[in-house]
N, C-alpha and C positions, 0 to 999 in steps of 0.2 A: 287271267291274272300274271302270267308269259316270263318267261328266262330270263328278264329281262329285270324284274323287278328282286328277283330269287337275288341273295347274295353268292360272287362265284363259285363256291364248293359247291354248294344246291344242285347250279345251274347243272355245273359238269359233270353231277353224280346219279341224275335225271335228267342228260339228252338226251342219253343211250335206252331210254325204257320209251319213248316219241309218245310220252303220255300227250293227251288232245287235249286237258285240260292246259297244257303250258304254249300251246301249239300260237303264233300271229295273229291275233284275230284285225280285223278290218267291216265294223258294219259299214256296210252301203243302203241307201232307206234314200226309195222312187217315193219326189214331192214332183206333184202339179207346178207346171208353169209356174218363173216365181213367185214361188215357197219355198225358196230355197232355206231360209232362213226360222221359221218357224219351229212354236216351244216344245214340237214336236221333237227337228232335225235335232235342236240346240239340246231335249232329253240323252236323246240316240249317243251325241259327242260329250254330253257330260259322263256317262255313263261311259261309257268305251275308254274315258282319260280318268275315270276311276279302275278300270281294267287293264289299262295300257297296251291299247287299241287308241285304232285308226276308226274313226266315220269320216265317208263321203255323201254329200247330199246330189241325186240323179234324177232327171226327168228322161224318161222313157221313150214317151215318143220322139223326142227333140231328141237324143243320141239316138234313134233309127232310122230318125231325118238326115244328122248328121250324117251319117252312117254311109246313106248313101248319094254324099258329096263333092265334088269333084276337088280340091284340096285349095284352089282360092275360094272356091264359092260358102268351103268350108271356113274359114280364116275369116269374112266378109258375112257369114250368118251372124260366127259366134262372137264378132262384134257389134254388133247388130243387138245382140243380147245380153248385155254387157258384161260377155264371159274368154278368162284369155286362152284356157285350154278345155276344151270336152272332157267332163268327168269320166269316158272311157280312156281318156289319157290320166287324168285325176289317180283316177284308179290303178291301174296300171302302174303307175310312178308309188301309191303307196306301194301295193306287193311286193315293187322288187326291194321300195323302203325295209317295211316287216321282214324279210328273208334277208337283210342284209348280198342282195345283189346288185349290180351295177354290168355295163353293157362298154369292153372297149371295141372297140374295130379292127380289121386292116383293109386297107385299099392297094389296087394294081393298078393296073392302066384300062381292066375293062372292069372291077369290079367291085363294091366296096362290099365287107360281107360284117352281120354283127351279131358278138357272141358275147355269153350271159353268165359273168366269175361271181361266185362270191365278191367282197370285200375283205382287203389287203391276200387278198390272190398274188401269187411274188410270178413274174413276168415267165419263171422255163412251165409253172404250171399252168400259167395264158396260153403259152405256145402249146403247153402237152388239149386242151380243149380244143386244138384245128387240125391237130392230129398227132400220134402219140412217140412218133420217131422220136420229131420238131422237137418236145421235151427233155427225151433220151440226150438230144446233138445237141441243146441250146447254149451257146457261147452268150449274145448281147442283142441286141433287137433296137431297133433303132424309132423313137416315138417319138411323136407330133401332137403334142397337146389340142385341142376338138380344135375349139376355140382360131386358134392360131390356125388351125389345117382350111376352116373356114374361108378365116379373114385374109388369110394371104395367096388363098385360090387355090392350094394344095399342097404335094409333095414337094416341087422344084421350087415355090417362092418359099414355101414356106426351110427348105433348102436355104437358098438365099440370103434370107431374114435370120439365118445364124438361131433358127428355130425347132430344129430338127436335133436329137439329144440320142447317145450312143448307151443304153442302160445289159445292164448284167442281167443273171439268173437271180438274182438278190430283191434284185427293183420292184415295187409293192406301184402292181399296176393301178393306175387314176385315174380315173375316170374323165375327167375335166379337165 
């Protein structure tokens, strides 16, 4: 069923009850190699859609093999199989979507760190994930879109290109 399929009023009343029947659902279908589009997979996907869930087909032996490869070998192997990403990556992304989460990054000279927050989190609350004192004393944050950070070679390049922004407490963190 899922809370999203209910009206806003009903969803708010049911949320505190933590009912299992309204939790987000993800069906993971273990299939044979080369059978990602079988009738069984289509049936599970159809059922998942009908109940407001998601379904993902994976091949466990291939996933095990992928997990043991270096990054470059992993990309080549996936390309040979005609896949863009591993099943595990798809499961994680679906989990984030269903739980309405996303990731923001903090970057310093020696470390980049990922933080998971609910979609719609404001900057001050996101700072509180790093340390509670940061939330209490939050004034503003310097933000850079992830794609800009990568394409412009980091903070220095983004600053020089004018892509670094100052955002206040009420800024809704956007991972894009």
